[in-house]
N, C-alpha and C positions, 0 to 999 in steps of 0.2 A: 454417606457423607452427611455430617450434621449441618444444620442451617447456618450456624455461626461461621464454620469453616468455609462453606460455600459462598457466603456473603463476602468474607475476607478475600477469597480467591478472585471473585468477580470484581471486587473493588480494586484489587492489585492489578489485574489485567487491564481494566479500564484506565486506571490512573497512569500506568506506565505507557500505554498507547497514546494518551493525551499529551503528556509532557514531551515525549520524544518527537511527536509530530508538530507540536506547537513551535518547537525550536527551528523548524524549517522555514517558518514565515514570520515569526514575531519580530525578528530583527529588521525586516525590510523597511518599515516605516521610520525606524530610528536611525537608519544609516546616515542621512545628512547630518544629524546631530553628532553622531560618533565621529564622522569625518572632520567636523569643525572643532570638536573639543580635543581630539587626539592628533590633529594635524596630519591626517592620512592622505596619501595619494589615491588616485582612482584605482590603480592596481591593488593597493592595500585593501581598499574598500571591497573590491571584487573577491579577494581572498577571505575577508571577514564574512561575506555573504555565503560563499560556496564551500569553505573548508569543512563545515559540519556535514553537509550532504556528501562530500567526497569521501571522507573517512567512514561515514555511516554506510554508504552503499558498497564501498570496497571491502569491508570487513564482515559483512553479513554471513557469507559462507563459512569463514573460520569461526564466527560466533556460534553458528549452528553446530559445527563439529565439536567445539569445546563443550557445548551443552550435553552432547552424547558422552563425552569423555569424563566430565566431572560432575554432571548432575544439574538438574534444572534449578534447584534452590541455590547452589553454590554460584553458578554463572549469573543468575538473576541478581543475587546479592552484590556480587562484584560489579556488575554493570550499573546498578543503581548507585553504589558508592562512587564509582568513577564519574558517572554523569553528574551527580550532585556536587562532588568536589570541584569538577571542572566548571560547573555553573557558578559556584562561589568565586572561583578564580577569575572568570570572565567578568563578573560583576564589579570587581575591584581593579580590573586591568587599567594600567596607566600608559600603555603604549600599544601600537598596532601589532607588534610581534607577539606580545603577551596575549592579546585578545585572540589573534589567529590561532596560537598554540592551544589556548583554552577551548576554543570552538572545535578544533581538531580532536582533542581528547573527549569532548562531549560526544562527538560522533562515534568514537571508540566505545564509550559506555552504551550508547544507544544500539550499536551493532551487537552487543552482548544481550541487551534487554529484550529486543524484539523476538529473536528466534527462541529464547528461553521461555518467553511468555506464551508464544503459540504452541510450543512443545508441551507446556503445562496444560493448555486447553485440550490438546489431542490425547495426552497420556494420563492425566490425573483427574479430569472432570468426568462425571457420568455422561453417557452418550446423549441423554435427553437434555442436558444442560450445555452441550458444546455449541450448538447454534446460537443459544442465548448469549453465551460468552463472546462469540465472534460478532454478534450483532451489537452488543455493548461496546466492544472494542472498535468496530467500524464507526459507530456513532461518535465515539470519542475522537476518532481521527477526523471525522467531518466537522465536528464542533471546533477542534483545534485549528483546522485549515481556515474555517470561517472566521474565528475569533482572533487569529494571529495578528492581522493588521489592526484590529480594534484594540486589543490589549497593548500591542506595541506602541500605537499612537497615544493612547490614554496615559500609559505609564511614563512615557518619555515626556509628554507635555506637563503632567502633574508633578512628577518627581525628577527622575533622571534616567538616562538610557541604561545605567547599570542595574536598575531594578528589573529590567526585562529578563535578566538572567538570575537575579537574586530570588525571583518568585519560584524558581525551580527547587530551591533548597527546602522549604517546608514540605513541598510535594514529595521530594526524595525521602525526607525523614518519615513521613506517613507511610510511604512504600516499604521502608525498612521495618517499621512497626508491624506491618501486615505480613512480613516474610515468614514467621513461624507457621502460618497456615499452609505453606507449600510443603508437600510431602518430602521427607528427608531422603538422602541418597540410597539407603537400603531398599526402599520401594522403587526407586528409579532404576536400580541395577537391572531389574527384569530378569531375563533369561541368561544362560551362559554365553550366548552370543554377544550380549551387551557387555559382559565382563571381558570377554576376549577382545571386543572392540576397544575397550579402555586400555587394555594392555598393549594394543597395537601402537598407541601414541599418535601424534599429530603428523600429518603428511606435509613436511615443510616445503618441498618443491611445489606441491599443489597450492599451499597458502601463498607462496611467492607469485606464482603465475596468475592465480585468481585475483589477488589484490591488485597486481599490475594491470590485468585486463579490465577489471571493473573500475578502478580508479581512473585510468586513462580514458575509458569509454565515457564515464560520467563527466570528467573534466572537459573532454573534447566536445560533448554535447552542450554543456553549460556555456563554455566559451564560444562555441559556434553560434549559439542562440544570440549572444550579446554582440559579437563582432563579425559574424559571417563565417561560413564553413570553408572559405578559401583563405581566411586569415591564418597566419602562422601563430602557434604550432598545431592548429586543429587537425589538418590532414595527417600529420605525423603521429599525433596522439591516437587517432582512430585506427591508423594502420598498425601501429605497435600493439594496440589493444587486440586487433584481430589475430596477429601473430601469437600473442600471449594466450589467447583463448585456445588456439590450436595446440600450443604447447601444454596447456592445462589438461585438455582432453587426452592427449597422448600420455601424460604423466599419470592421470587417474586410471587409464586402462592398464598400466603396467605395475602399479604399486599394490602392495598387499594391505595397505592401510589408507585408503583413499579419503580425501576430503569430501568428495561426492561420489558415491557408488553409481557408476553409469548404468548398472543394472536397474536401479530405481526408475530410470527414464522409460523402461519397458512397461511400467505400470501406466496404462492409459488414463486411469483416474488422476494420477499425479501430473503426468505430462499434459493431458487435455485441460485439467483444471488450471495449471500454471499458464498455459497459453490463453485461456479464456480470461484469467485474472489480468494478464498483461494487456489484452485488448480492452477490457473494461477500464483499467487504469489509464490507458492512453486517452480515452474519451473523457473520463471524469476529471482527471487532473488538468486537462486543457480547459475544461469549464471553469474550475476554480480560479485558475490563474488569469485567463483572459476575460472572463466575465467580470472579475474585480476591476480590470482596466476599463471594460465597457461601461460599467456602472459609473465610474468616475470621469472618464474622458468624454463619453457620449451623453450620458444622462445627467452628469453634473452632481452625482452623489458625493458626500464627504466620505473619507476613509471609514469613519465609524458607521455611517448608514450603509455603506457598501458591505461591510462585514456583517451587520445585522440582517441584511437581506438573505444571507445563507442560513440563518438560524431555523426558519421553518423547514428547510430541507433536512437539517439534522434531526429536528423533531419528528418529521415523517419517518425518517429512517429508524429512529428509536421506537416509535409507536407501532410500526408495521413489522418489526423484527419478530415478535412472538408468533406472527402468522406464517413466517417463512418455513419453519420446520413442519408445521401442519400441512402447508401446501405441498411440501416435498413428500410427505407420507401419502397424501391423497393422489397427487398427480405424477409422482416420481420426481426425484431431484433434478434430473436432466430437463424435464419439462418446466418445472417451477422456476429454476434458475434462468433458463432461456427466456421464459416469459418476463422475468424481472429485467433481464438485459434489454428485451424489446421495449419495455416501459421506459427504461433509462434513455434509449435511443429516441423514443417519441418525445421525451422531455427535452432532450438536446435540440431536436428539430423545432419544438415549440419556442424555446428560448431564442433560437437563431432568427426567428421571424418577428420578434417583438418590436423592432424598429427603433428609431431615434427619439420618439416622443413617449416612450413607455414610462409608467410610474412604478412605484414599489410593488403595488398589488398586481399589476399587469404581468410581472415576472413570475409570481408565485405558483400559478398552475404548472408551469414547466419545471420549476425547481422542486415542487412537491412530487411530481412524477419521477424526477431523478432520485429523490430520497426514498420514495416508496419502492421503486424498482430496485434500487441498491439493497434495500432491506430483504427483498426476495432472493438476492444473490448471496446472502450471508452463509447459507450452507455450503457454498463453494469451497471454502478453505477446509471445512470438515471433510467433505468428500474427497478433496485432494489427498488427505492424509489417511483415508479410511483403511487402506490396505498396507500402510507403511508399518513395519515392526516397531515396537516401542524403543528398541535399541538404536533406531535410525530416525526417530522423530526430530531430533535436533538438526540432523543433516537435511531432512526434507523441509523443515520450516526455514532453515537458512536459505535454501533454494527458492522457496515461495517468497520469502521476504526480499531477497535480492532481486527477483524478477519484478516484484511490485514496485520497489524503489526505482529501478531502471525504467519501468514503464511510466512512472510519473515524470521523469526527465524527458523520455521520448514523447510523452503527450504534449508537454510544453513546446518541445522542439518541432514536432510535426505540424501541430496546429499553428505554431508561430511562423514557420517557414511559409505555409500557405497564406496566412494572414498578411505577412509582411510583403510578399510578392504581389498580392492583389492590391494592397494598400499603395505600394509604390506605383503600380500600373495606373491606378485611379488618379494619383497625384500628378503623374505625367500627363494625364488626359485633362487636367484642369479641375478635378473635383476638390472640394474643400476638405481639409484634413479630417474633420469629424466624420463626414460621410465616407471618406476613403477608408478610414479605420473600420467603420461599420460594415462596409462591403467585404473586407477581408475577414472580419470577425464572423460574419454569417457563413461564409464558405468554410472557414476553419471548423465551426461547430458541426456543419454537415459532414465533414470528413470524420470528426469524432463520432458522430452517430453511426456512420458506416463501420467504423472500427468496433463499436459496441455490438452492432448487429452481427458482424463476423464472429465475435465471441459467443453470441447466442447459437450460431450454427455449430461451432466447435463443441459447445456444451451438449447439444442434442446428440452429437455423434459419439462423443467420448465418455460421457457420464452415465449412459444408459446401462442399467443392470440387466445383463442378458438373461440371467436366470429368472428374474422377475418377469421379463417379457415372455419367456417360454411358458411360465406357469399361467400367465394371463391367457396366452394363446391356447394352451391345453384346456383351460376351463371353457373357452369359447368353443373349441372343437367338441368337447363333451356336450355342451348345451345344444349344439347343432344336431348331434346324433341322438339326443334323447327322444324326440318324436318317433324315430324309427323303431326304438325299443318298446315304446308304449302305444303305438298306433295299431292299425289293422294288421293281424298276422299275415305273413306271406304264405300263400297256399301253393304247394308244389303239385304240379300235374304230371 
């Protein structure tokens, strides 16, 4: 692969990861202005904030399957066009209904972009460049999460809230200009199995049940975080989601053209990698969300300064990523990824103990550990897909993407539940609000650290290459026997 094409592909992967993640957080600071100018109710405002993540999370599995059916370039192109057009529509929306609809369509475009981008990494990049691509993609996600509030606040203050969405349009145009670098469909077709897979068509019952399950799960978690898990209709949504999940698994076991081949889950690399990624996502997403609140509510940072506090984390992730693949080759991927997760957990524990009087630089050692440790985990996605056939990369990346998206919501929910309960307990005991929040925040981050450590254990167990372990053991046994062959001859009497 030529350098120009490689550069274009890496740029495309990084850019699409950045814009789709930025839209998760960029609107939050602008919501009060949107509510005032469009005359929205509180319920309307909640839908503006959550409609993107709901459609995005619900459609990732179908997005992955469509990638296998129609090819990476085709699905990625359609996804970018849909996302860019919906961003333009959101920028000029003059009513709450129009804005909510545009945000929903943005999520549809993102659900096509992400599985196709990851499938592009797994199937079209040279093996030695895959970890680099995932590292750049992960760094782009970290920068987008950190800069979302900063960009949203600055743009809303200097121009208007519509520019929050209009900024996606030039990024989308650049992505389309880079699209010719993606290998065309003939190369994507792969083996006969892939062609047969395309002829099989789309599993419509599987799509229906998966969308229903993921949409209601995400909606129930988001609404439960805001209003409590006993509030209607949260229990109903979570219950129907569980039923739809069971129906989805039954449908996939019986169909000849599954949306997700359950046999893929027998691959311990894929299953173990997905579980480890979910556990990492629970911890890290809790950090981004609640540390931003901690910086503003406890330490008194402005939204801009709070966002800038995360930039060294993203820089550490970017700078340490080239070391990740080297560490995986020397130590074994299972050891290097587990070590990275351990460093992330240590960073979480450090940040949880910084206290109420910390300054900008007091936080940085912990945040830098989180960034550097996350860099060591970048081979995780590549290892997840290591044994997945090319004809199923879209299916597998759809699963990985859906798991990561749901883990982000779970991270906010689990840490939020612990934080809120401890905060309320402290408030009832007479503690001032600032200290009460800090008590809950510290315990929540320790829970996140335990989640990440559990991911390290899963990694050590599931990602170990058994053949490599046997070869190392055989070499050790031969080295132990060597003195017996070269030492004093045995004399038979």
